[in-house]
mmCIF file of the N, C-alpha and C atoms, coordinates in Angstrom:
data_MODEL
# 
_entry.id   MODEL 
# 
loop_
_atom_site.group_PDB 
_atom_site.id 
_atom_site.type_symbol 
_atom_site.label_atom_id 
_atom_site.label_alt_id 
_atom_site.label_comp_id 
_atom_site.label_asym_id 
_atom_site.label_entity_id 
_atom_site.label_seq_id 
_atom_site.pdbx_PDB_ins_code 
_atom_site.Cartn_x 
_atom_site.Cartn_y 
_atom_site.Cartn_z 
_atom_site.occupancy 
_atom_site.B_iso_or_equiv 
_atom_site.pdbx_formal_charge 
_atom_site.auth_seq_id 
_atom_site.auth_comp_id 
_atom_site.auth_asym_id 
_atom_site.auth_atom_id 
_atom_site.pdbx_PDB_model_num 
ATOM 1   N N  . UNK A 1 1  ? -189.629 122.183 -28.736 1.00 0.00 ? 1  UNK A N  1 
ATOM 2   C CA . UNK A 1 1  ? -188.519 121.771 -29.210 1.00 0.00 ? 1  UNK A CA 1 
ATOM 3   C C  . UNK A 1 1  ? -187.521 121.328 -29.557 1.00 0.00 ? 1  UNK A C  1 
ATOM 4   N N  . UNK A 1 2  ? -186.074 121.669 -29.351 1.00 0.00 ? 2  UNK A N  1 
ATOM 5   C CA . UNK A 1 2  ? -185.320 122.038 -30.487 1.00 0.00 ? 2  UNK A CA 1 
ATOM 6   C C  . UNK A 1 2  ? -184.805 120.481 -30.956 1.00 0.00 ? 2  UNK A C  1 
ATOM 7   N N  . UNK A 1 3  ? -184.381 120.870 -32.251 1.00 0.00 ? 3  UNK A N  1 
ATOM 8   C CA . UNK A 1 3  ? -183.756 120.057 -32.912 1.00 0.00 ? 3  UNK A CA 1 
ATOM 9   C C  . UNK A 1 3  ? -182.777 119.092 -32.517 1.00 0.00 ? 3  UNK A C  1 
ATOM 10  N N  . UNK A 1 4  ? -182.080 119.910 -32.119 1.00 0.00 ? 4  UNK A N  1 
ATOM 11  C CA . UNK A 1 4  ? -180.592 119.292 -31.416 1.00 0.00 ? 4  UNK A CA 1 
ATOM 12  C C  . UNK A 1 4  ? -180.149 119.766 -29.804 1.00 0.00 ? 4  UNK A C  1 
ATOM 13  N N  . UNK A 1 5  ? -180.449 118.337 -28.965 1.00 0.00 ? 5  UNK A N  1 
ATOM 14  C CA . UNK A 1 5  ? -179.485 118.874 -27.937 1.00 0.00 ? 5  UNK A CA 1 
ATOM 15  C C  . UNK A 1 5  ? -178.763 117.809 -27.482 1.00 0.00 ? 5  UNK A C  1 
ATOM 16  N N  . UNK A 1 6  ? -177.652 119.229 -27.351 1.00 0.00 ? 6  UNK A N  1 
ATOM 17  C CA . UNK A 1 6  ? -176.121 117.974 -27.350 1.00 0.00 ? 6  UNK A CA 1 
ATOM 18  C C  . UNK A 1 6  ? -175.918 117.896 -25.682 1.00 0.00 ? 6  UNK A C  1 
ATOM 19  N N  . UNK A 1 7  ? -175.608 116.670 -25.794 1.00 0.00 ? 7  UNK A N  1 
ATOM 20  C CA . UNK A 1 7  ? -175.602 115.795 -24.071 1.00 0.00 ? 7  UNK A CA 1 
ATOM 21  C C  . UNK A 1 7  ? -173.916 115.882 -23.502 1.00 0.00 ? 7  UNK A C  1 
ATOM 22  N N  . UNK A 1 8  ? -173.130 116.639 -24.251 1.00 0.00 ? 8  UNK A N  1 
ATOM 23  C CA . UNK A 1 8  ? -172.283 116.107 -23.985 1.00 0.00 ? 8  UNK A CA 1 
ATOM 24  C C  . UNK A 1 8  ? -171.120 117.779 -24.591 1.00 0.00 ? 8  UNK A C  1 
ATOM 25  N N  . UNK A 1 9  ? -170.303 118.251 -24.090 1.00 0.00 ? 9  UNK A N  1 
ATOM 26  C CA . UNK A 1 9  ? -169.427 119.430 -24.874 1.00 0.00 ? 9  UNK A CA 1 
ATOM 27  C C  . UNK A 1 9  ? -167.960 119.048 -24.798 1.00 0.00 ? 9  UNK A C  1 
ATOM 28  N N  . UNK A 1 10 ? -166.961 119.530 -25.515 1.00 0.00 ? 10 UNK A N  1 
ATOM 29  C CA . UNK A 1 10 ? -165.834 118.959 -25.414 1.00 0.00 ? 10 UNK A CA 1 
ATOM 30  C C  . UNK A 1 10 ? -164.960 120.201 -24.553 1.00 0.00 ? 10 UNK A C  1 
ATOM 31  N N  . UNK A 1 11 ? -163.499 119.918 -23.858 1.00 0.00 ? 11 UNK A N  1 
ATOM 32  C CA . UNK A 1 11 ? -162.864 120.146 -23.104 1.00 0.00 ? 11 UNK A CA 1 
ATOM 33  C C  . UNK A 1 11 ? -162.536 121.941 -23.476 1.00 0.00 ? 11 UNK A C  1 
ATOM 34  N N  . UNK A 1 12 ? -162.799 122.314 -24.502 1.00 0.00 ? 12 UNK A N  1 
ATOM 35  C CA . UNK A 1 12 ? -162.829 123.631 -24.909 1.00 0.00 ? 12 UNK A CA 1 
ATOM 36  C C  . UNK A 1 12 ? -163.666 123.897 -24.588 1.00 0.00 ? 12 UNK A C  1 
ATOM 37  N N  . UNK A 1 13 ? -164.858 123.853 -25.224 1.00 0.00 ? 13 UNK A N  1 
ATOM 38  C CA . UNK A 1 13 ? -166.078 124.719 -24.855 1.00 0.00 ? 13 UNK A CA 1 
ATOM 39  C C  . UNK A 1 13 ? -166.343 124.147 -23.575 1.00 0.00 ? 13 UNK A C  1 
ATOM 40  N N  . UNK A 1 14 ? -165.626 122.998 -22.623 1.00 0.00 ? 14 UNK A N  1 
ATOM 41  C CA . UNK A 1 14 ? -166.109 123.246 -21.106 1.00 0.00 ? 14 UNK A CA 1 
ATOM 42  C C  . UNK A 1 14 ? -165.425 124.477 -20.576 1.00 0.00 ? 14 UNK A C  1 
ATOM 43  N N  . UNK A 1 15 ? -164.070 124.359 -20.970 1.00 0.00 ? 15 UNK A N  1 
ATOM 44  C CA . UNK A 1 15 ? -162.947 125.660 -20.014 1.00 0.00 ? 15 UNK A CA 1 
ATOM 45  C C  . UNK A 1 15 ? -163.983 126.632 -20.364 1.00 0.00 ? 15 UNK A C  1 
ATOM 46  N N  . UNK A 1 16 ? -164.475 127.095 -21.766 1.00 0.00 ? 16 UNK A N  1 
ATOM 47  C CA . UNK A 1 16 ? -164.869 128.655 -21.935 1.00 0.00 ? 16 UNK A CA 1 
ATOM 48  C C  . UNK A 1 16 ? -165.869 129.116 -20.712 1.00 0.00 ? 16 UNK A C  1 
ATOM 49  N N  . UNK A 1 17 ? -166.907 127.953 -20.667 1.00 0.00 ? 17 UNK A N  1 
ATOM 50  C CA . UNK A 1 17 ? -168.160 127.680 -19.764 1.00 0.00 ? 17 UNK A CA 1 
ATOM 51  C C  . UNK A 1 17 ? -167.394 127.930 -18.363 1.00 0.00 ? 17 UNK A C  1 
ATOM 52  N N  . UNK A 1 18 ? -166.697 127.095 -18.148 1.00 0.00 ? 18 UNK A N  1 
ATOM 53  C CA . UNK A 1 18 ? -166.204 127.345 -16.872 1.00 0.00 ? 18 UNK A CA 1 
ATOM 54  C C  . UNK A 1 18 ? -164.784 128.611 -16.155 1.00 0.00 ? 18 UNK A C  1 
ATOM 55  N N  . UNK A 1 19 ? -165.148 129.389 -17.733 1.00 0.00 ? 19 UNK A N  1 
ATOM 56  C CA . UNK A 1 19 ? -163.573 130.268 -16.861 1.00 0.00 ? 19 UNK A CA 1 
ATOM 57  C C  . UNK A 1 19 ? -162.291 129.608 -16.831 1.00 0.00 ? 19 UNK A C  1 
ATOM 58  N N  . UNK A 1 20 ? -162.248 128.819 -17.091 1.00 0.00 ? 20 UNK A N  1 
ATOM 59  C CA . UNK A 1 20 ? -160.872 128.028 -16.464 1.00 0.00 ? 20 UNK A CA 1 
ATOM 60  C C  . UNK A 1 20 ? -160.166 127.566 -17.728 1.00 0.00 ? 20 UNK A C  1 
ATOM 61  N N  . UNK A 1 21 ? -158.904 127.517 -17.609 1.00 0.00 ? 21 UNK A N  1 
ATOM 62  C CA . UNK A 1 21 ? -157.833 127.389 -18.708 1.00 0.00 ? 21 UNK A CA 1 
ATOM 63  C C  . UNK A 1 21 ? -158.142 125.510 -18.942 1.00 0.00 ? 21 UNK A C  1 
ATOM 64  N N  . UNK A 1 22 ? -157.588 125.482 -20.519 1.00 0.00 ? 22 UNK A N  1 
ATOM 65  C CA . UNK A 1 22 ? -157.979 124.315 -20.727 1.00 0.00 ? 22 UNK A CA 1 
ATOM 66  C C  . UNK A 1 22 ? -156.763 122.921 -19.934 1.00 0.00 ? 22 UNK A C  1 
ATOM 67  N N  . UNK A 1 23 ? -155.741 123.611 -19.293 1.00 0.00 ? 23 UNK A N  1 
ATOM 68  C CA . UNK A 1 23 ? -155.172 123.189 -18.595 1.00 0.00 ? 23 UNK A CA 1 
ATOM 69  C C  . UNK A 1 23 ? -155.545 122.402 -17.469 1.00 0.00 ? 23 UNK A C  1 
ATOM 70  N N  . UNK A 1 24 ? -156.047 123.503 -16.695 1.00 0.00 ? 24 UNK A N  1 
ATOM 71  C CA . UNK A 1 24 ? -156.731 123.797 -15.498 1.00 0.00 ? 24 UNK A CA 1 
ATOM 72  C C  . UNK A 1 24 ? -158.036 122.475 -15.321 1.00 0.00 ? 24 UNK A C  1 
ATOM 73  N N  . UNK A 1 25 ? -158.910 122.219 -16.711 1.00 0.00 ? 25 UNK A N  1 
ATOM 74  C CA . UNK A 1 25 ? -159.810 121.646 -16.673 1.00 0.00 ? 25 UNK A CA 1 
ATOM 75  C C  . UNK A 1 25 ? -159.512 119.986 -16.650 1.00 0.00 ? 25 UNK A C  1 
ATOM 76  N N  . UNK A 1 26 ? -158.008 119.950 -17.677 1.00 0.00 ? 26 UNK A N  1 
ATOM 77  C CA . UNK A 1 26 ? -157.784 118.471 -17.710 1.00 0.00 ? 26 UNK A CA 1 
ATOM 78  C C  . UNK A 1 26 ? -157.172 118.434 -16.360 1.00 0.00 ? 26 UNK A C  1 
ATOM 79  N N  . UNK A 1 27 ? -156.640 119.262 -15.678 1.00 0.00 ? 27 UNK A N  1 
ATOM 80  C CA . UNK A 1 27 ? -156.247 118.748 -14.311 1.00 0.00 ? 27 UNK A CA 1 
ATOM 81  C C  . UNK A 1 27 ? -157.655 118.111 -14.028 1.00 0.00 ? 27 UNK A C  1 
ATOM 82  N N  . UNK A 1 28 ? -158.049 118.952 -13.246 1.00 0.00 ? 28 UNK A N  1 
ATOM 83  C CA . UNK A 1 28 ? -159.594 118.884 -12.173 1.00 0.00 ? 28 UNK A CA 1 
ATOM 84  C C  . UNK A 1 28 ? -160.170 117.662 -12.572 1.00 0.00 ? 28 UNK A C  1 
ATOM 85  N N  . UNK A 1 29 ? -159.913 117.266 -14.265 1.00 0.00 ? 29 UNK A N  1 
ATOM 86  C CA . UNK A 1 29 ? -160.777 115.955 -14.862 1.00 0.00 ? 29 UNK A CA 1 
ATOM 87  C C  . UNK A 1 29 ? -159.811 114.673 -14.957 1.00 0.00 ? 29 UNK A C  1 
ATOM 88  N N  . UNK A 1 30 ? -158.652 114.967 -14.740 1.00 0.00 ? 30 UNK A N  1 
ATOM 89  C CA . UNK A 1 30 ? -157.842 113.600 -14.732 1.00 0.00 ? 30 UNK A CA 1 
ATOM 90  C C  . UNK A 1 30 ? -157.912 113.433 -12.153 1.00 0.00 ? 30 UNK A C  1 
ATOM 91  N N  . UNK A 1 31 ? -157.647 114.933 -12.098 1.00 0.00 ? 31 UNK A N  1 
ATOM 92  C CA . UNK A 1 31 ? -157.743 114.175 -10.027 1.00 0.00 ? 31 UNK A CA 1 
ATOM 93  C C  . UNK A 1 31 ? -159.274 113.430 -9.641  1.00 0.00 ? 31 UNK A C  1 
ATOM 94  N N  . UNK A 1 32 ? -160.364 114.342 -10.517 1.00 0.00 ? 32 UNK A N  1 
ATOM 95  C CA . UNK A 1 32 ? -161.931 113.702 -10.281 1.00 0.00 ? 32 UNK A CA 1 
ATOM 96  C C  . UNK A 1 32 ? -161.996 112.620 -10.841 1.00 0.00 ? 32 UNK A C  1 
ATOM 97  N N  . UNK A 1 33 ? -161.976 111.987 -12.025 1.00 0.00 ? 33 UNK A N  1 
ATOM 98  C CA . UNK A 1 33 ? -162.353 110.831 -12.913 1.00 0.00 ? 33 UNK A CA 1 
ATOM 99  C C  . UNK A 1 33 ? -163.314 111.533 -13.670 1.00 0.00 ? 33 UNK A C  1 
ATOM 100 N N  . UNK A 1 34 ? -164.239 112.681 -13.824 1.00 0.00 ? 34 UNK A N  1 
ATOM 101 C CA . UNK A 1 34 ? -164.792 113.126 -14.504 1.00 0.00 ? 34 UNK A CA 1 
ATOM 102 C C  . UNK A 1 34 ? -164.266 113.297 -16.092 1.00 0.00 ? 34 UNK A C  1 
ATOM 103 N N  . UNK A 1 35 ? -165.619 113.324 -16.605 1.00 0.00 ? 35 UNK A N  1 
ATOM 104 C CA . UNK A 1 35 ? -165.300 113.447 -18.347 1.00 0.00 ? 35 UNK A CA 1 
ATOM 105 C C  . UNK A 1 35 ? -165.180 112.313 -19.150 1.00 0.00 ? 35 UNK A C  1 
ATOM 106 N N  . UNK A 1 36 ? -165.275 112.117 -20.011 1.00 0.00 ? 36 UNK A N  1 
ATOM 107 C CA . UNK A 1 36 ? -165.221 110.330 -20.853 1.00 0.00 ? 36 UNK A CA 1 
ATOM 108 C C  . UNK A 1 36 ? -164.164 111.241 -21.751 1.00 0.00 ? 36 UNK A C  1 
ATOM 109 N N  . UNK A 1 37 ? -162.957 110.451 -21.829 1.00 0.00 ? 37 UNK A N  1 
ATOM 110 C CA . UNK A 1 37 ? -162.014 110.491 -22.584 1.00 0.00 ? 37 UNK A CA 1 
ATOM 111 C C  . UNK A 1 37 ? -162.124 109.199 -23.854 1.00 0.00 ? 37 UNK A C  1 
ATOM 112 N N  . UNK A 1 38 ? -162.268 109.831 -25.164 1.00 0.00 ? 38 UNK A N  1 
ATOM 113 C CA . UNK A 1 38 ? -162.290 109.184 -26.050 1.00 0.00 ? 38 UNK A CA 1 
ATOM 114 C C  . UNK A 1 38 ? -160.962 109.448 -27.351 1.00 0.00 ? 38 UNK A C  1 
ATOM 115 N N  . UNK A 1 39 ? -160.327 108.319 -27.887 1.00 0.00 ? 39 UNK A N  1 
ATOM 116 C CA . UNK A 1 39 ? -159.503 108.269 -28.418 1.00 0.00 ? 39 UNK A CA 1 
ATOM 117 C C  . UNK A 1 39 ? -160.348 108.043 -30.360 1.00 0.00 ? 39 UNK A C  1 
ATOM 118 N N  . UNK A 1 40 ? -159.591 109.072 -31.043 1.00 0.00 ? 40 UNK A N  1 
ATOM 119 C CA . UNK A 1 40 ? -160.096 108.837 -32.689 1.00 0.00 ? 40 UNK A CA 1 
ATOM 120 C C  . UNK A 1 40 ? -158.819 109.291 -33.369 1.00 0.00 ? 40 UNK A C  1 
ATOM 121 N N  . UNK A 1 41 ? -158.413 108.373 -34.393 1.00 0.00 ? 41 UNK A N  1 
ATOM 122 C CA . UNK A 1 41 ? -156.933 108.841 -35.320 1.00 0.00 ? 41 UNK A CA 1 
ATOM 123 C C  . UNK A 1 41 ? -156.131 109.441 -34.788 1.00 0.00 ? 41 UNK A C  1 
ATOM 124 N N  . UNK A 1 42 ? -155.594 108.781 -33.257 1.00 0.00 ? 42 UNK A N  1 
ATOM 125 C CA . UNK A 1 42 ? -154.707 109.097 -32.674 1.00 0.00 ? 42 UNK A CA 1 
ATOM 126 C C  . UNK A 1 42 ? -154.484 110.143 -31.895 1.00 0.00 ? 42 UNK A C  1 
ATOM 127 N N  . UNK A 1 43 ? -155.570 110.776 -32.239 1.00 0.00 ? 43 UNK A N  1 
ATOM 128 C CA . UNK A 1 43 ? -155.847 112.042 -30.912 1.00 0.00 ? 43 UNK A CA 1 
ATOM 129 C C  . UNK A 1 43 ? -156.453 111.954 -29.585 1.00 0.00 ? 43 UNK A C  1 
ATOM 130 N N  . UNK A 1 44 ? -156.924 112.430 -28.381 1.00 0.00 ? 44 UNK A N  1 
ATOM 131 C CA . UNK A 1 44 ? -157.691 112.579 -27.799 1.00 0.00 ? 44 UNK A CA 1 
ATOM 132 C C  . UNK A 1 44 ? -157.926 113.809 -27.477 1.00 0.00 ? 44 UNK A C  1 
ATOM 133 N N  . UNK A 1 45 ? -159.332 112.864 -27.203 1.00 0.00 ? 45 UNK A N  1 
ATOM 134 C CA . UNK A 1 45 ? -160.360 114.417 -26.467 1.00 0.00 ? 45 UNK A CA 1 
ATOM 135 C C  . UNK A 1 45 ? -161.130 114.271 -25.342 1.00 0.00 ? 45 UNK A C  1 
ATOM 136 N N  . UNK A 1 46 ? -161.846 115.174 -24.794 1.00 0.00 ? 46 UNK A N  1 
ATOM 137 C CA . UNK A 1 46 ? -162.029 114.716 -23.298 1.00 0.00 ? 46 UNK A CA 1 
ATOM 138 C C  . UNK A 1 46 ? -163.558 115.326 -23.761 1.00 0.00 ? 46 UNK A C  1 
ATOM 139 N N  . UNK A 1 47 ? -164.554 114.803 -23.112 1.00 0.00 ? 47 UNK A N  1 
ATOM 140 C CA . UNK A 1 47 ? -165.867 115.214 -23.216 1.00 0.00 ? 47 UNK A CA 1 
ATOM 141 C C  . UNK A 1 47 ? -166.987 115.255 -22.065 1.00 0.00 ? 47 UNK A C  1 
ATOM 142 N N  . UNK A 1 48 ? -168.031 116.353 -21.918 1.00 0.00 ? 48 UNK A N  1 
ATOM 143 C CA . UNK A 1 48 ? -168.012 116.960 -20.273 1.00 0.00 ? 48 UNK A CA 1 
ATOM 144 C C  . UNK A 1 48 ? -169.845 116.570 -20.438 1.00 0.00 ? 48 UNK A C  1 
ATOM 145 N N  . UNK A 1 49 ? -170.763 115.657 -19.459 1.00 0.00 ? 49 UNK A N  1 
ATOM 146 C CA . UNK A 1 49 ? -171.891 116.215 -19.793 1.00 0.00 ? 49 UNK A CA 1 
ATOM 147 C C  . UNK A 1 49 ? -171.999 117.321 -18.898 1.00 0.00 ? 49 UNK A C  1 
ATOM 148 N N  . UNK A 1 50 ? -173.858 118.067 -18.790 1.00 0.00 ? 50 UNK A N  1 
ATOM 149 C CA . UNK A 1 50 ? -173.397 119.149 -18.272 1.00 0.00 ? 50 UNK A CA 1 
ATOM 150 C C  . UNK A 1 50 ? -172.866 118.693 -16.671 1.00 0.00 ? 50 UNK A C  1 
ATOM 151 N N  . UNK A 1 51 ? -173.708 117.696 -16.064 1.00 0.00 ? 51 UNK A N  1 
ATOM 152 C CA . UNK A 1 51 ? -173.618 117.011 -14.797 1.00 0.00 ? 51 UNK A CA 1 
ATOM 153 C C  . UNK A 1 51 ? -171.807 117.414 -14.710 1.00 0.00 ? 51 UNK A C  1 
ATOM 154 N N  . UNK A 1 52 ? -171.166 116.732 -15.178 1.00 0.00 ? 52 UNK A N  1 
ATOM 155 C CA . UNK A 1 52 ? -169.666 116.971 -15.264 1.00 0.00 ? 52 UNK A CA 1 
ATOM 156 C C  . UNK A 1 52 ? -169.374 118.451 -15.016 1.00 0.00 ? 52 UNK A C  1 
ATOM 157 N N  . UNK A 1 53 ? -170.035 118.798 -15.173 1.00 0.00 ? 53 UNK A N  1 
ATOM 158 C CA . UNK A 1 53 ? -169.543 120.473 -15.545 1.00 0.00 ? 53 UNK A CA 1 
ATOM 159 C C  . UNK A 1 53 ? -169.742 121.252 -14.159 1.00 0.00 ? 53 UNK A C  1 
ATOM 160 N N  . UNK A 1 54 ? -171.183 120.616 -13.405 1.00 0.00 ? 54 UNK A N  1 
ATOM 161 C CA . UNK A 1 54 ? -171.604 121.174 -12.074 1.00 0.00 ? 54 UNK A CA 1 
ATOM 162 C C  . UNK A 1 54 ? -170.761 120.470 -11.384 1.00 0.00 ? 54 UNK A C  1 
ATOM 163 N N  . UNK A 1 55 ? -170.552 119.787 -11.572 1.00 0.00 ? 55 UNK A N  1 
ATOM 164 C CA . UNK A 1 55 ? -169.371 118.945 -10.351 1.00 0.00 ? 55 UNK A CA 1 
ATOM 165 C C  . UNK A 1 55 ? -167.947 119.670 -10.495 1.00 0.00 ? 55 UNK A C  1 
ATOM 166 N N  . UNK A 1 56 ? -167.417 119.663 -11.322 1.00 0.00 ? 56 UNK A N  1 
ATOM 167 C CA . UNK A 1 56 ? -165.941 120.574 -11.775 1.00 0.00 ? 56 UNK A CA 1 
ATOM 168 C C  . UNK A 1 56 ? -165.973 121.730 -10.886 1.00 0.00 ? 56 UNK A C  1 
ATOM 169 N N  . UNK A 1 57 ? -167.598 123.011 -11.101 1.00 0.00 ? 57 UNK A N  1 
ATOM 170 C CA . UNK A 1 57 ? -167.754 124.019 -11.291 1.00 0.00 ? 57 UNK A CA 1 
ATOM 171 C C  . UNK A 1 57 ? -167.622 123.946 -8.843  1.00 0.00 ? 57 UNK A C  1 
ATOM 172 N N  . UNK A 1 58 ? -168.387 122.455 -8.727  1.00 0.00 ? 58 UNK A N  1 
ATOM 173 C CA . UNK A 1 58 ? -168.249 122.470 -6.889  1.00 0.00 ? 58 UNK A CA 1 
ATOM 174 C C  . UNK A 1 58 ? -166.463 122.150 -6.636  1.00 0.00 ? 58 UNK A C  1 
ATOM 175 N N  . UNK A 1 59 ? -165.890 120.974 -7.190  1.00 0.00 ? 59 UNK A N  1 
ATOM 176 C CA . UNK A 1 59 ? -164.478 120.918 -7.437  1.00 0.00 ? 59 UNK A CA 1 
ATOM 177 C C  . UNK A 1 59 ? -163.761 122.268 -7.592  1.00 0.00 ? 59 UNK A C  1 
ATOM 178 N N  . UNK A 1 60 ? -163.695 123.251 -8.201  1.00 0.00 ? 60 UNK A N  1 
ATOM 179 C CA . UNK A 1 60 ? -163.191 124.377 -8.868  1.00 0.00 ? 60 UNK A CA 1 
ATOM 180 C C  . UNK A 1 60 ? -163.317 125.518 -7.399  1.00 0.00 ? 60 UNK A C  1 
ATOM 181 N N  . UNK A 1 61 ? -164.237 125.435 -7.577  1.00 0.00 ? 61 UNK A N  1 
ATOM 182 C CA . UNK A 1 61 ? -165.032 126.038 -5.379  1.00 0.00 ? 61 UNK A CA 1 
ATOM 183 C C  . UNK A 1 61 ? -163.777 125.528 -4.756  1.00 0.00 ? 61 UNK A C  1 
ATOM 184 N N  . UNK A 1 62 ? -164.292 124.576 -4.675  1.00 0.00 ? 62 UNK A N  1 
ATOM 185 C CA . UNK A 1 62 ? -163.560 124.516 -3.070  1.00 0.00 ? 62 UNK A CA 1 
ATOM 186 C C  . UNK A 1 62 ? -162.147 124.162 -3.401  1.00 0.00 ? 62 UNK A C  1 
ATOM 187 N N  . UNK A 1 63 ? -161.528 124.364 -4.396  1.00 0.00 ? 63 UNK A N  1 
ATOM 188 C CA . UNK A 1 63 ? -159.979 123.932 -4.710  1.00 0.00 ? 63 UNK A CA 1 
ATOM 189 C C  . UNK A 1 63 ? -159.265 125.280 -4.365  1.00 0.00 ? 63 UNK A C  1 
ATOM 190 N N  . UNK A 1 64 ? -160.039 126.321 -4.404  1.00 0.00 ? 64 UNK A N  1 
ATOM 191 C CA . UNK A 1 64 ? -159.789 127.716 -4.572  1.00 0.00 ? 64 UNK A CA 1 
ATOM 192 C C  . UNK A 1 64 ? -159.897 128.357 -3.151  1.00 0.00 ? 64 UNK A C  1 
ATOM 193 N N  . UNK A 1 65 ? -160.607 127.715 -2.283  1.00 0.00 ? 65 UNK A N  1 
ATOM 194 C CA . UNK A 1 65 ? -160.769 128.021 -1.188  1.00 0.00 ? 65 UNK A CA 1 
ATOM 195 C C  . UNK A 1 65 ? -160.240 127.644 -0.015  1.00 0.00 ? 65 UNK A C  1 
# 
């Protein structure tokens, strides 16, 4: 078993995994309500679960067609 298993990925990594720009991913996140928005030291970051990424893939595919 792996010592570290990540439950969340940052929006930058998620965009890379999905082949989207960060802007496209943030738009899909805002429209769908997917992702966990956290603010620390005045900076906002969005984290996604792998289930969020799966749902975003479905949304992105339907958005294109």
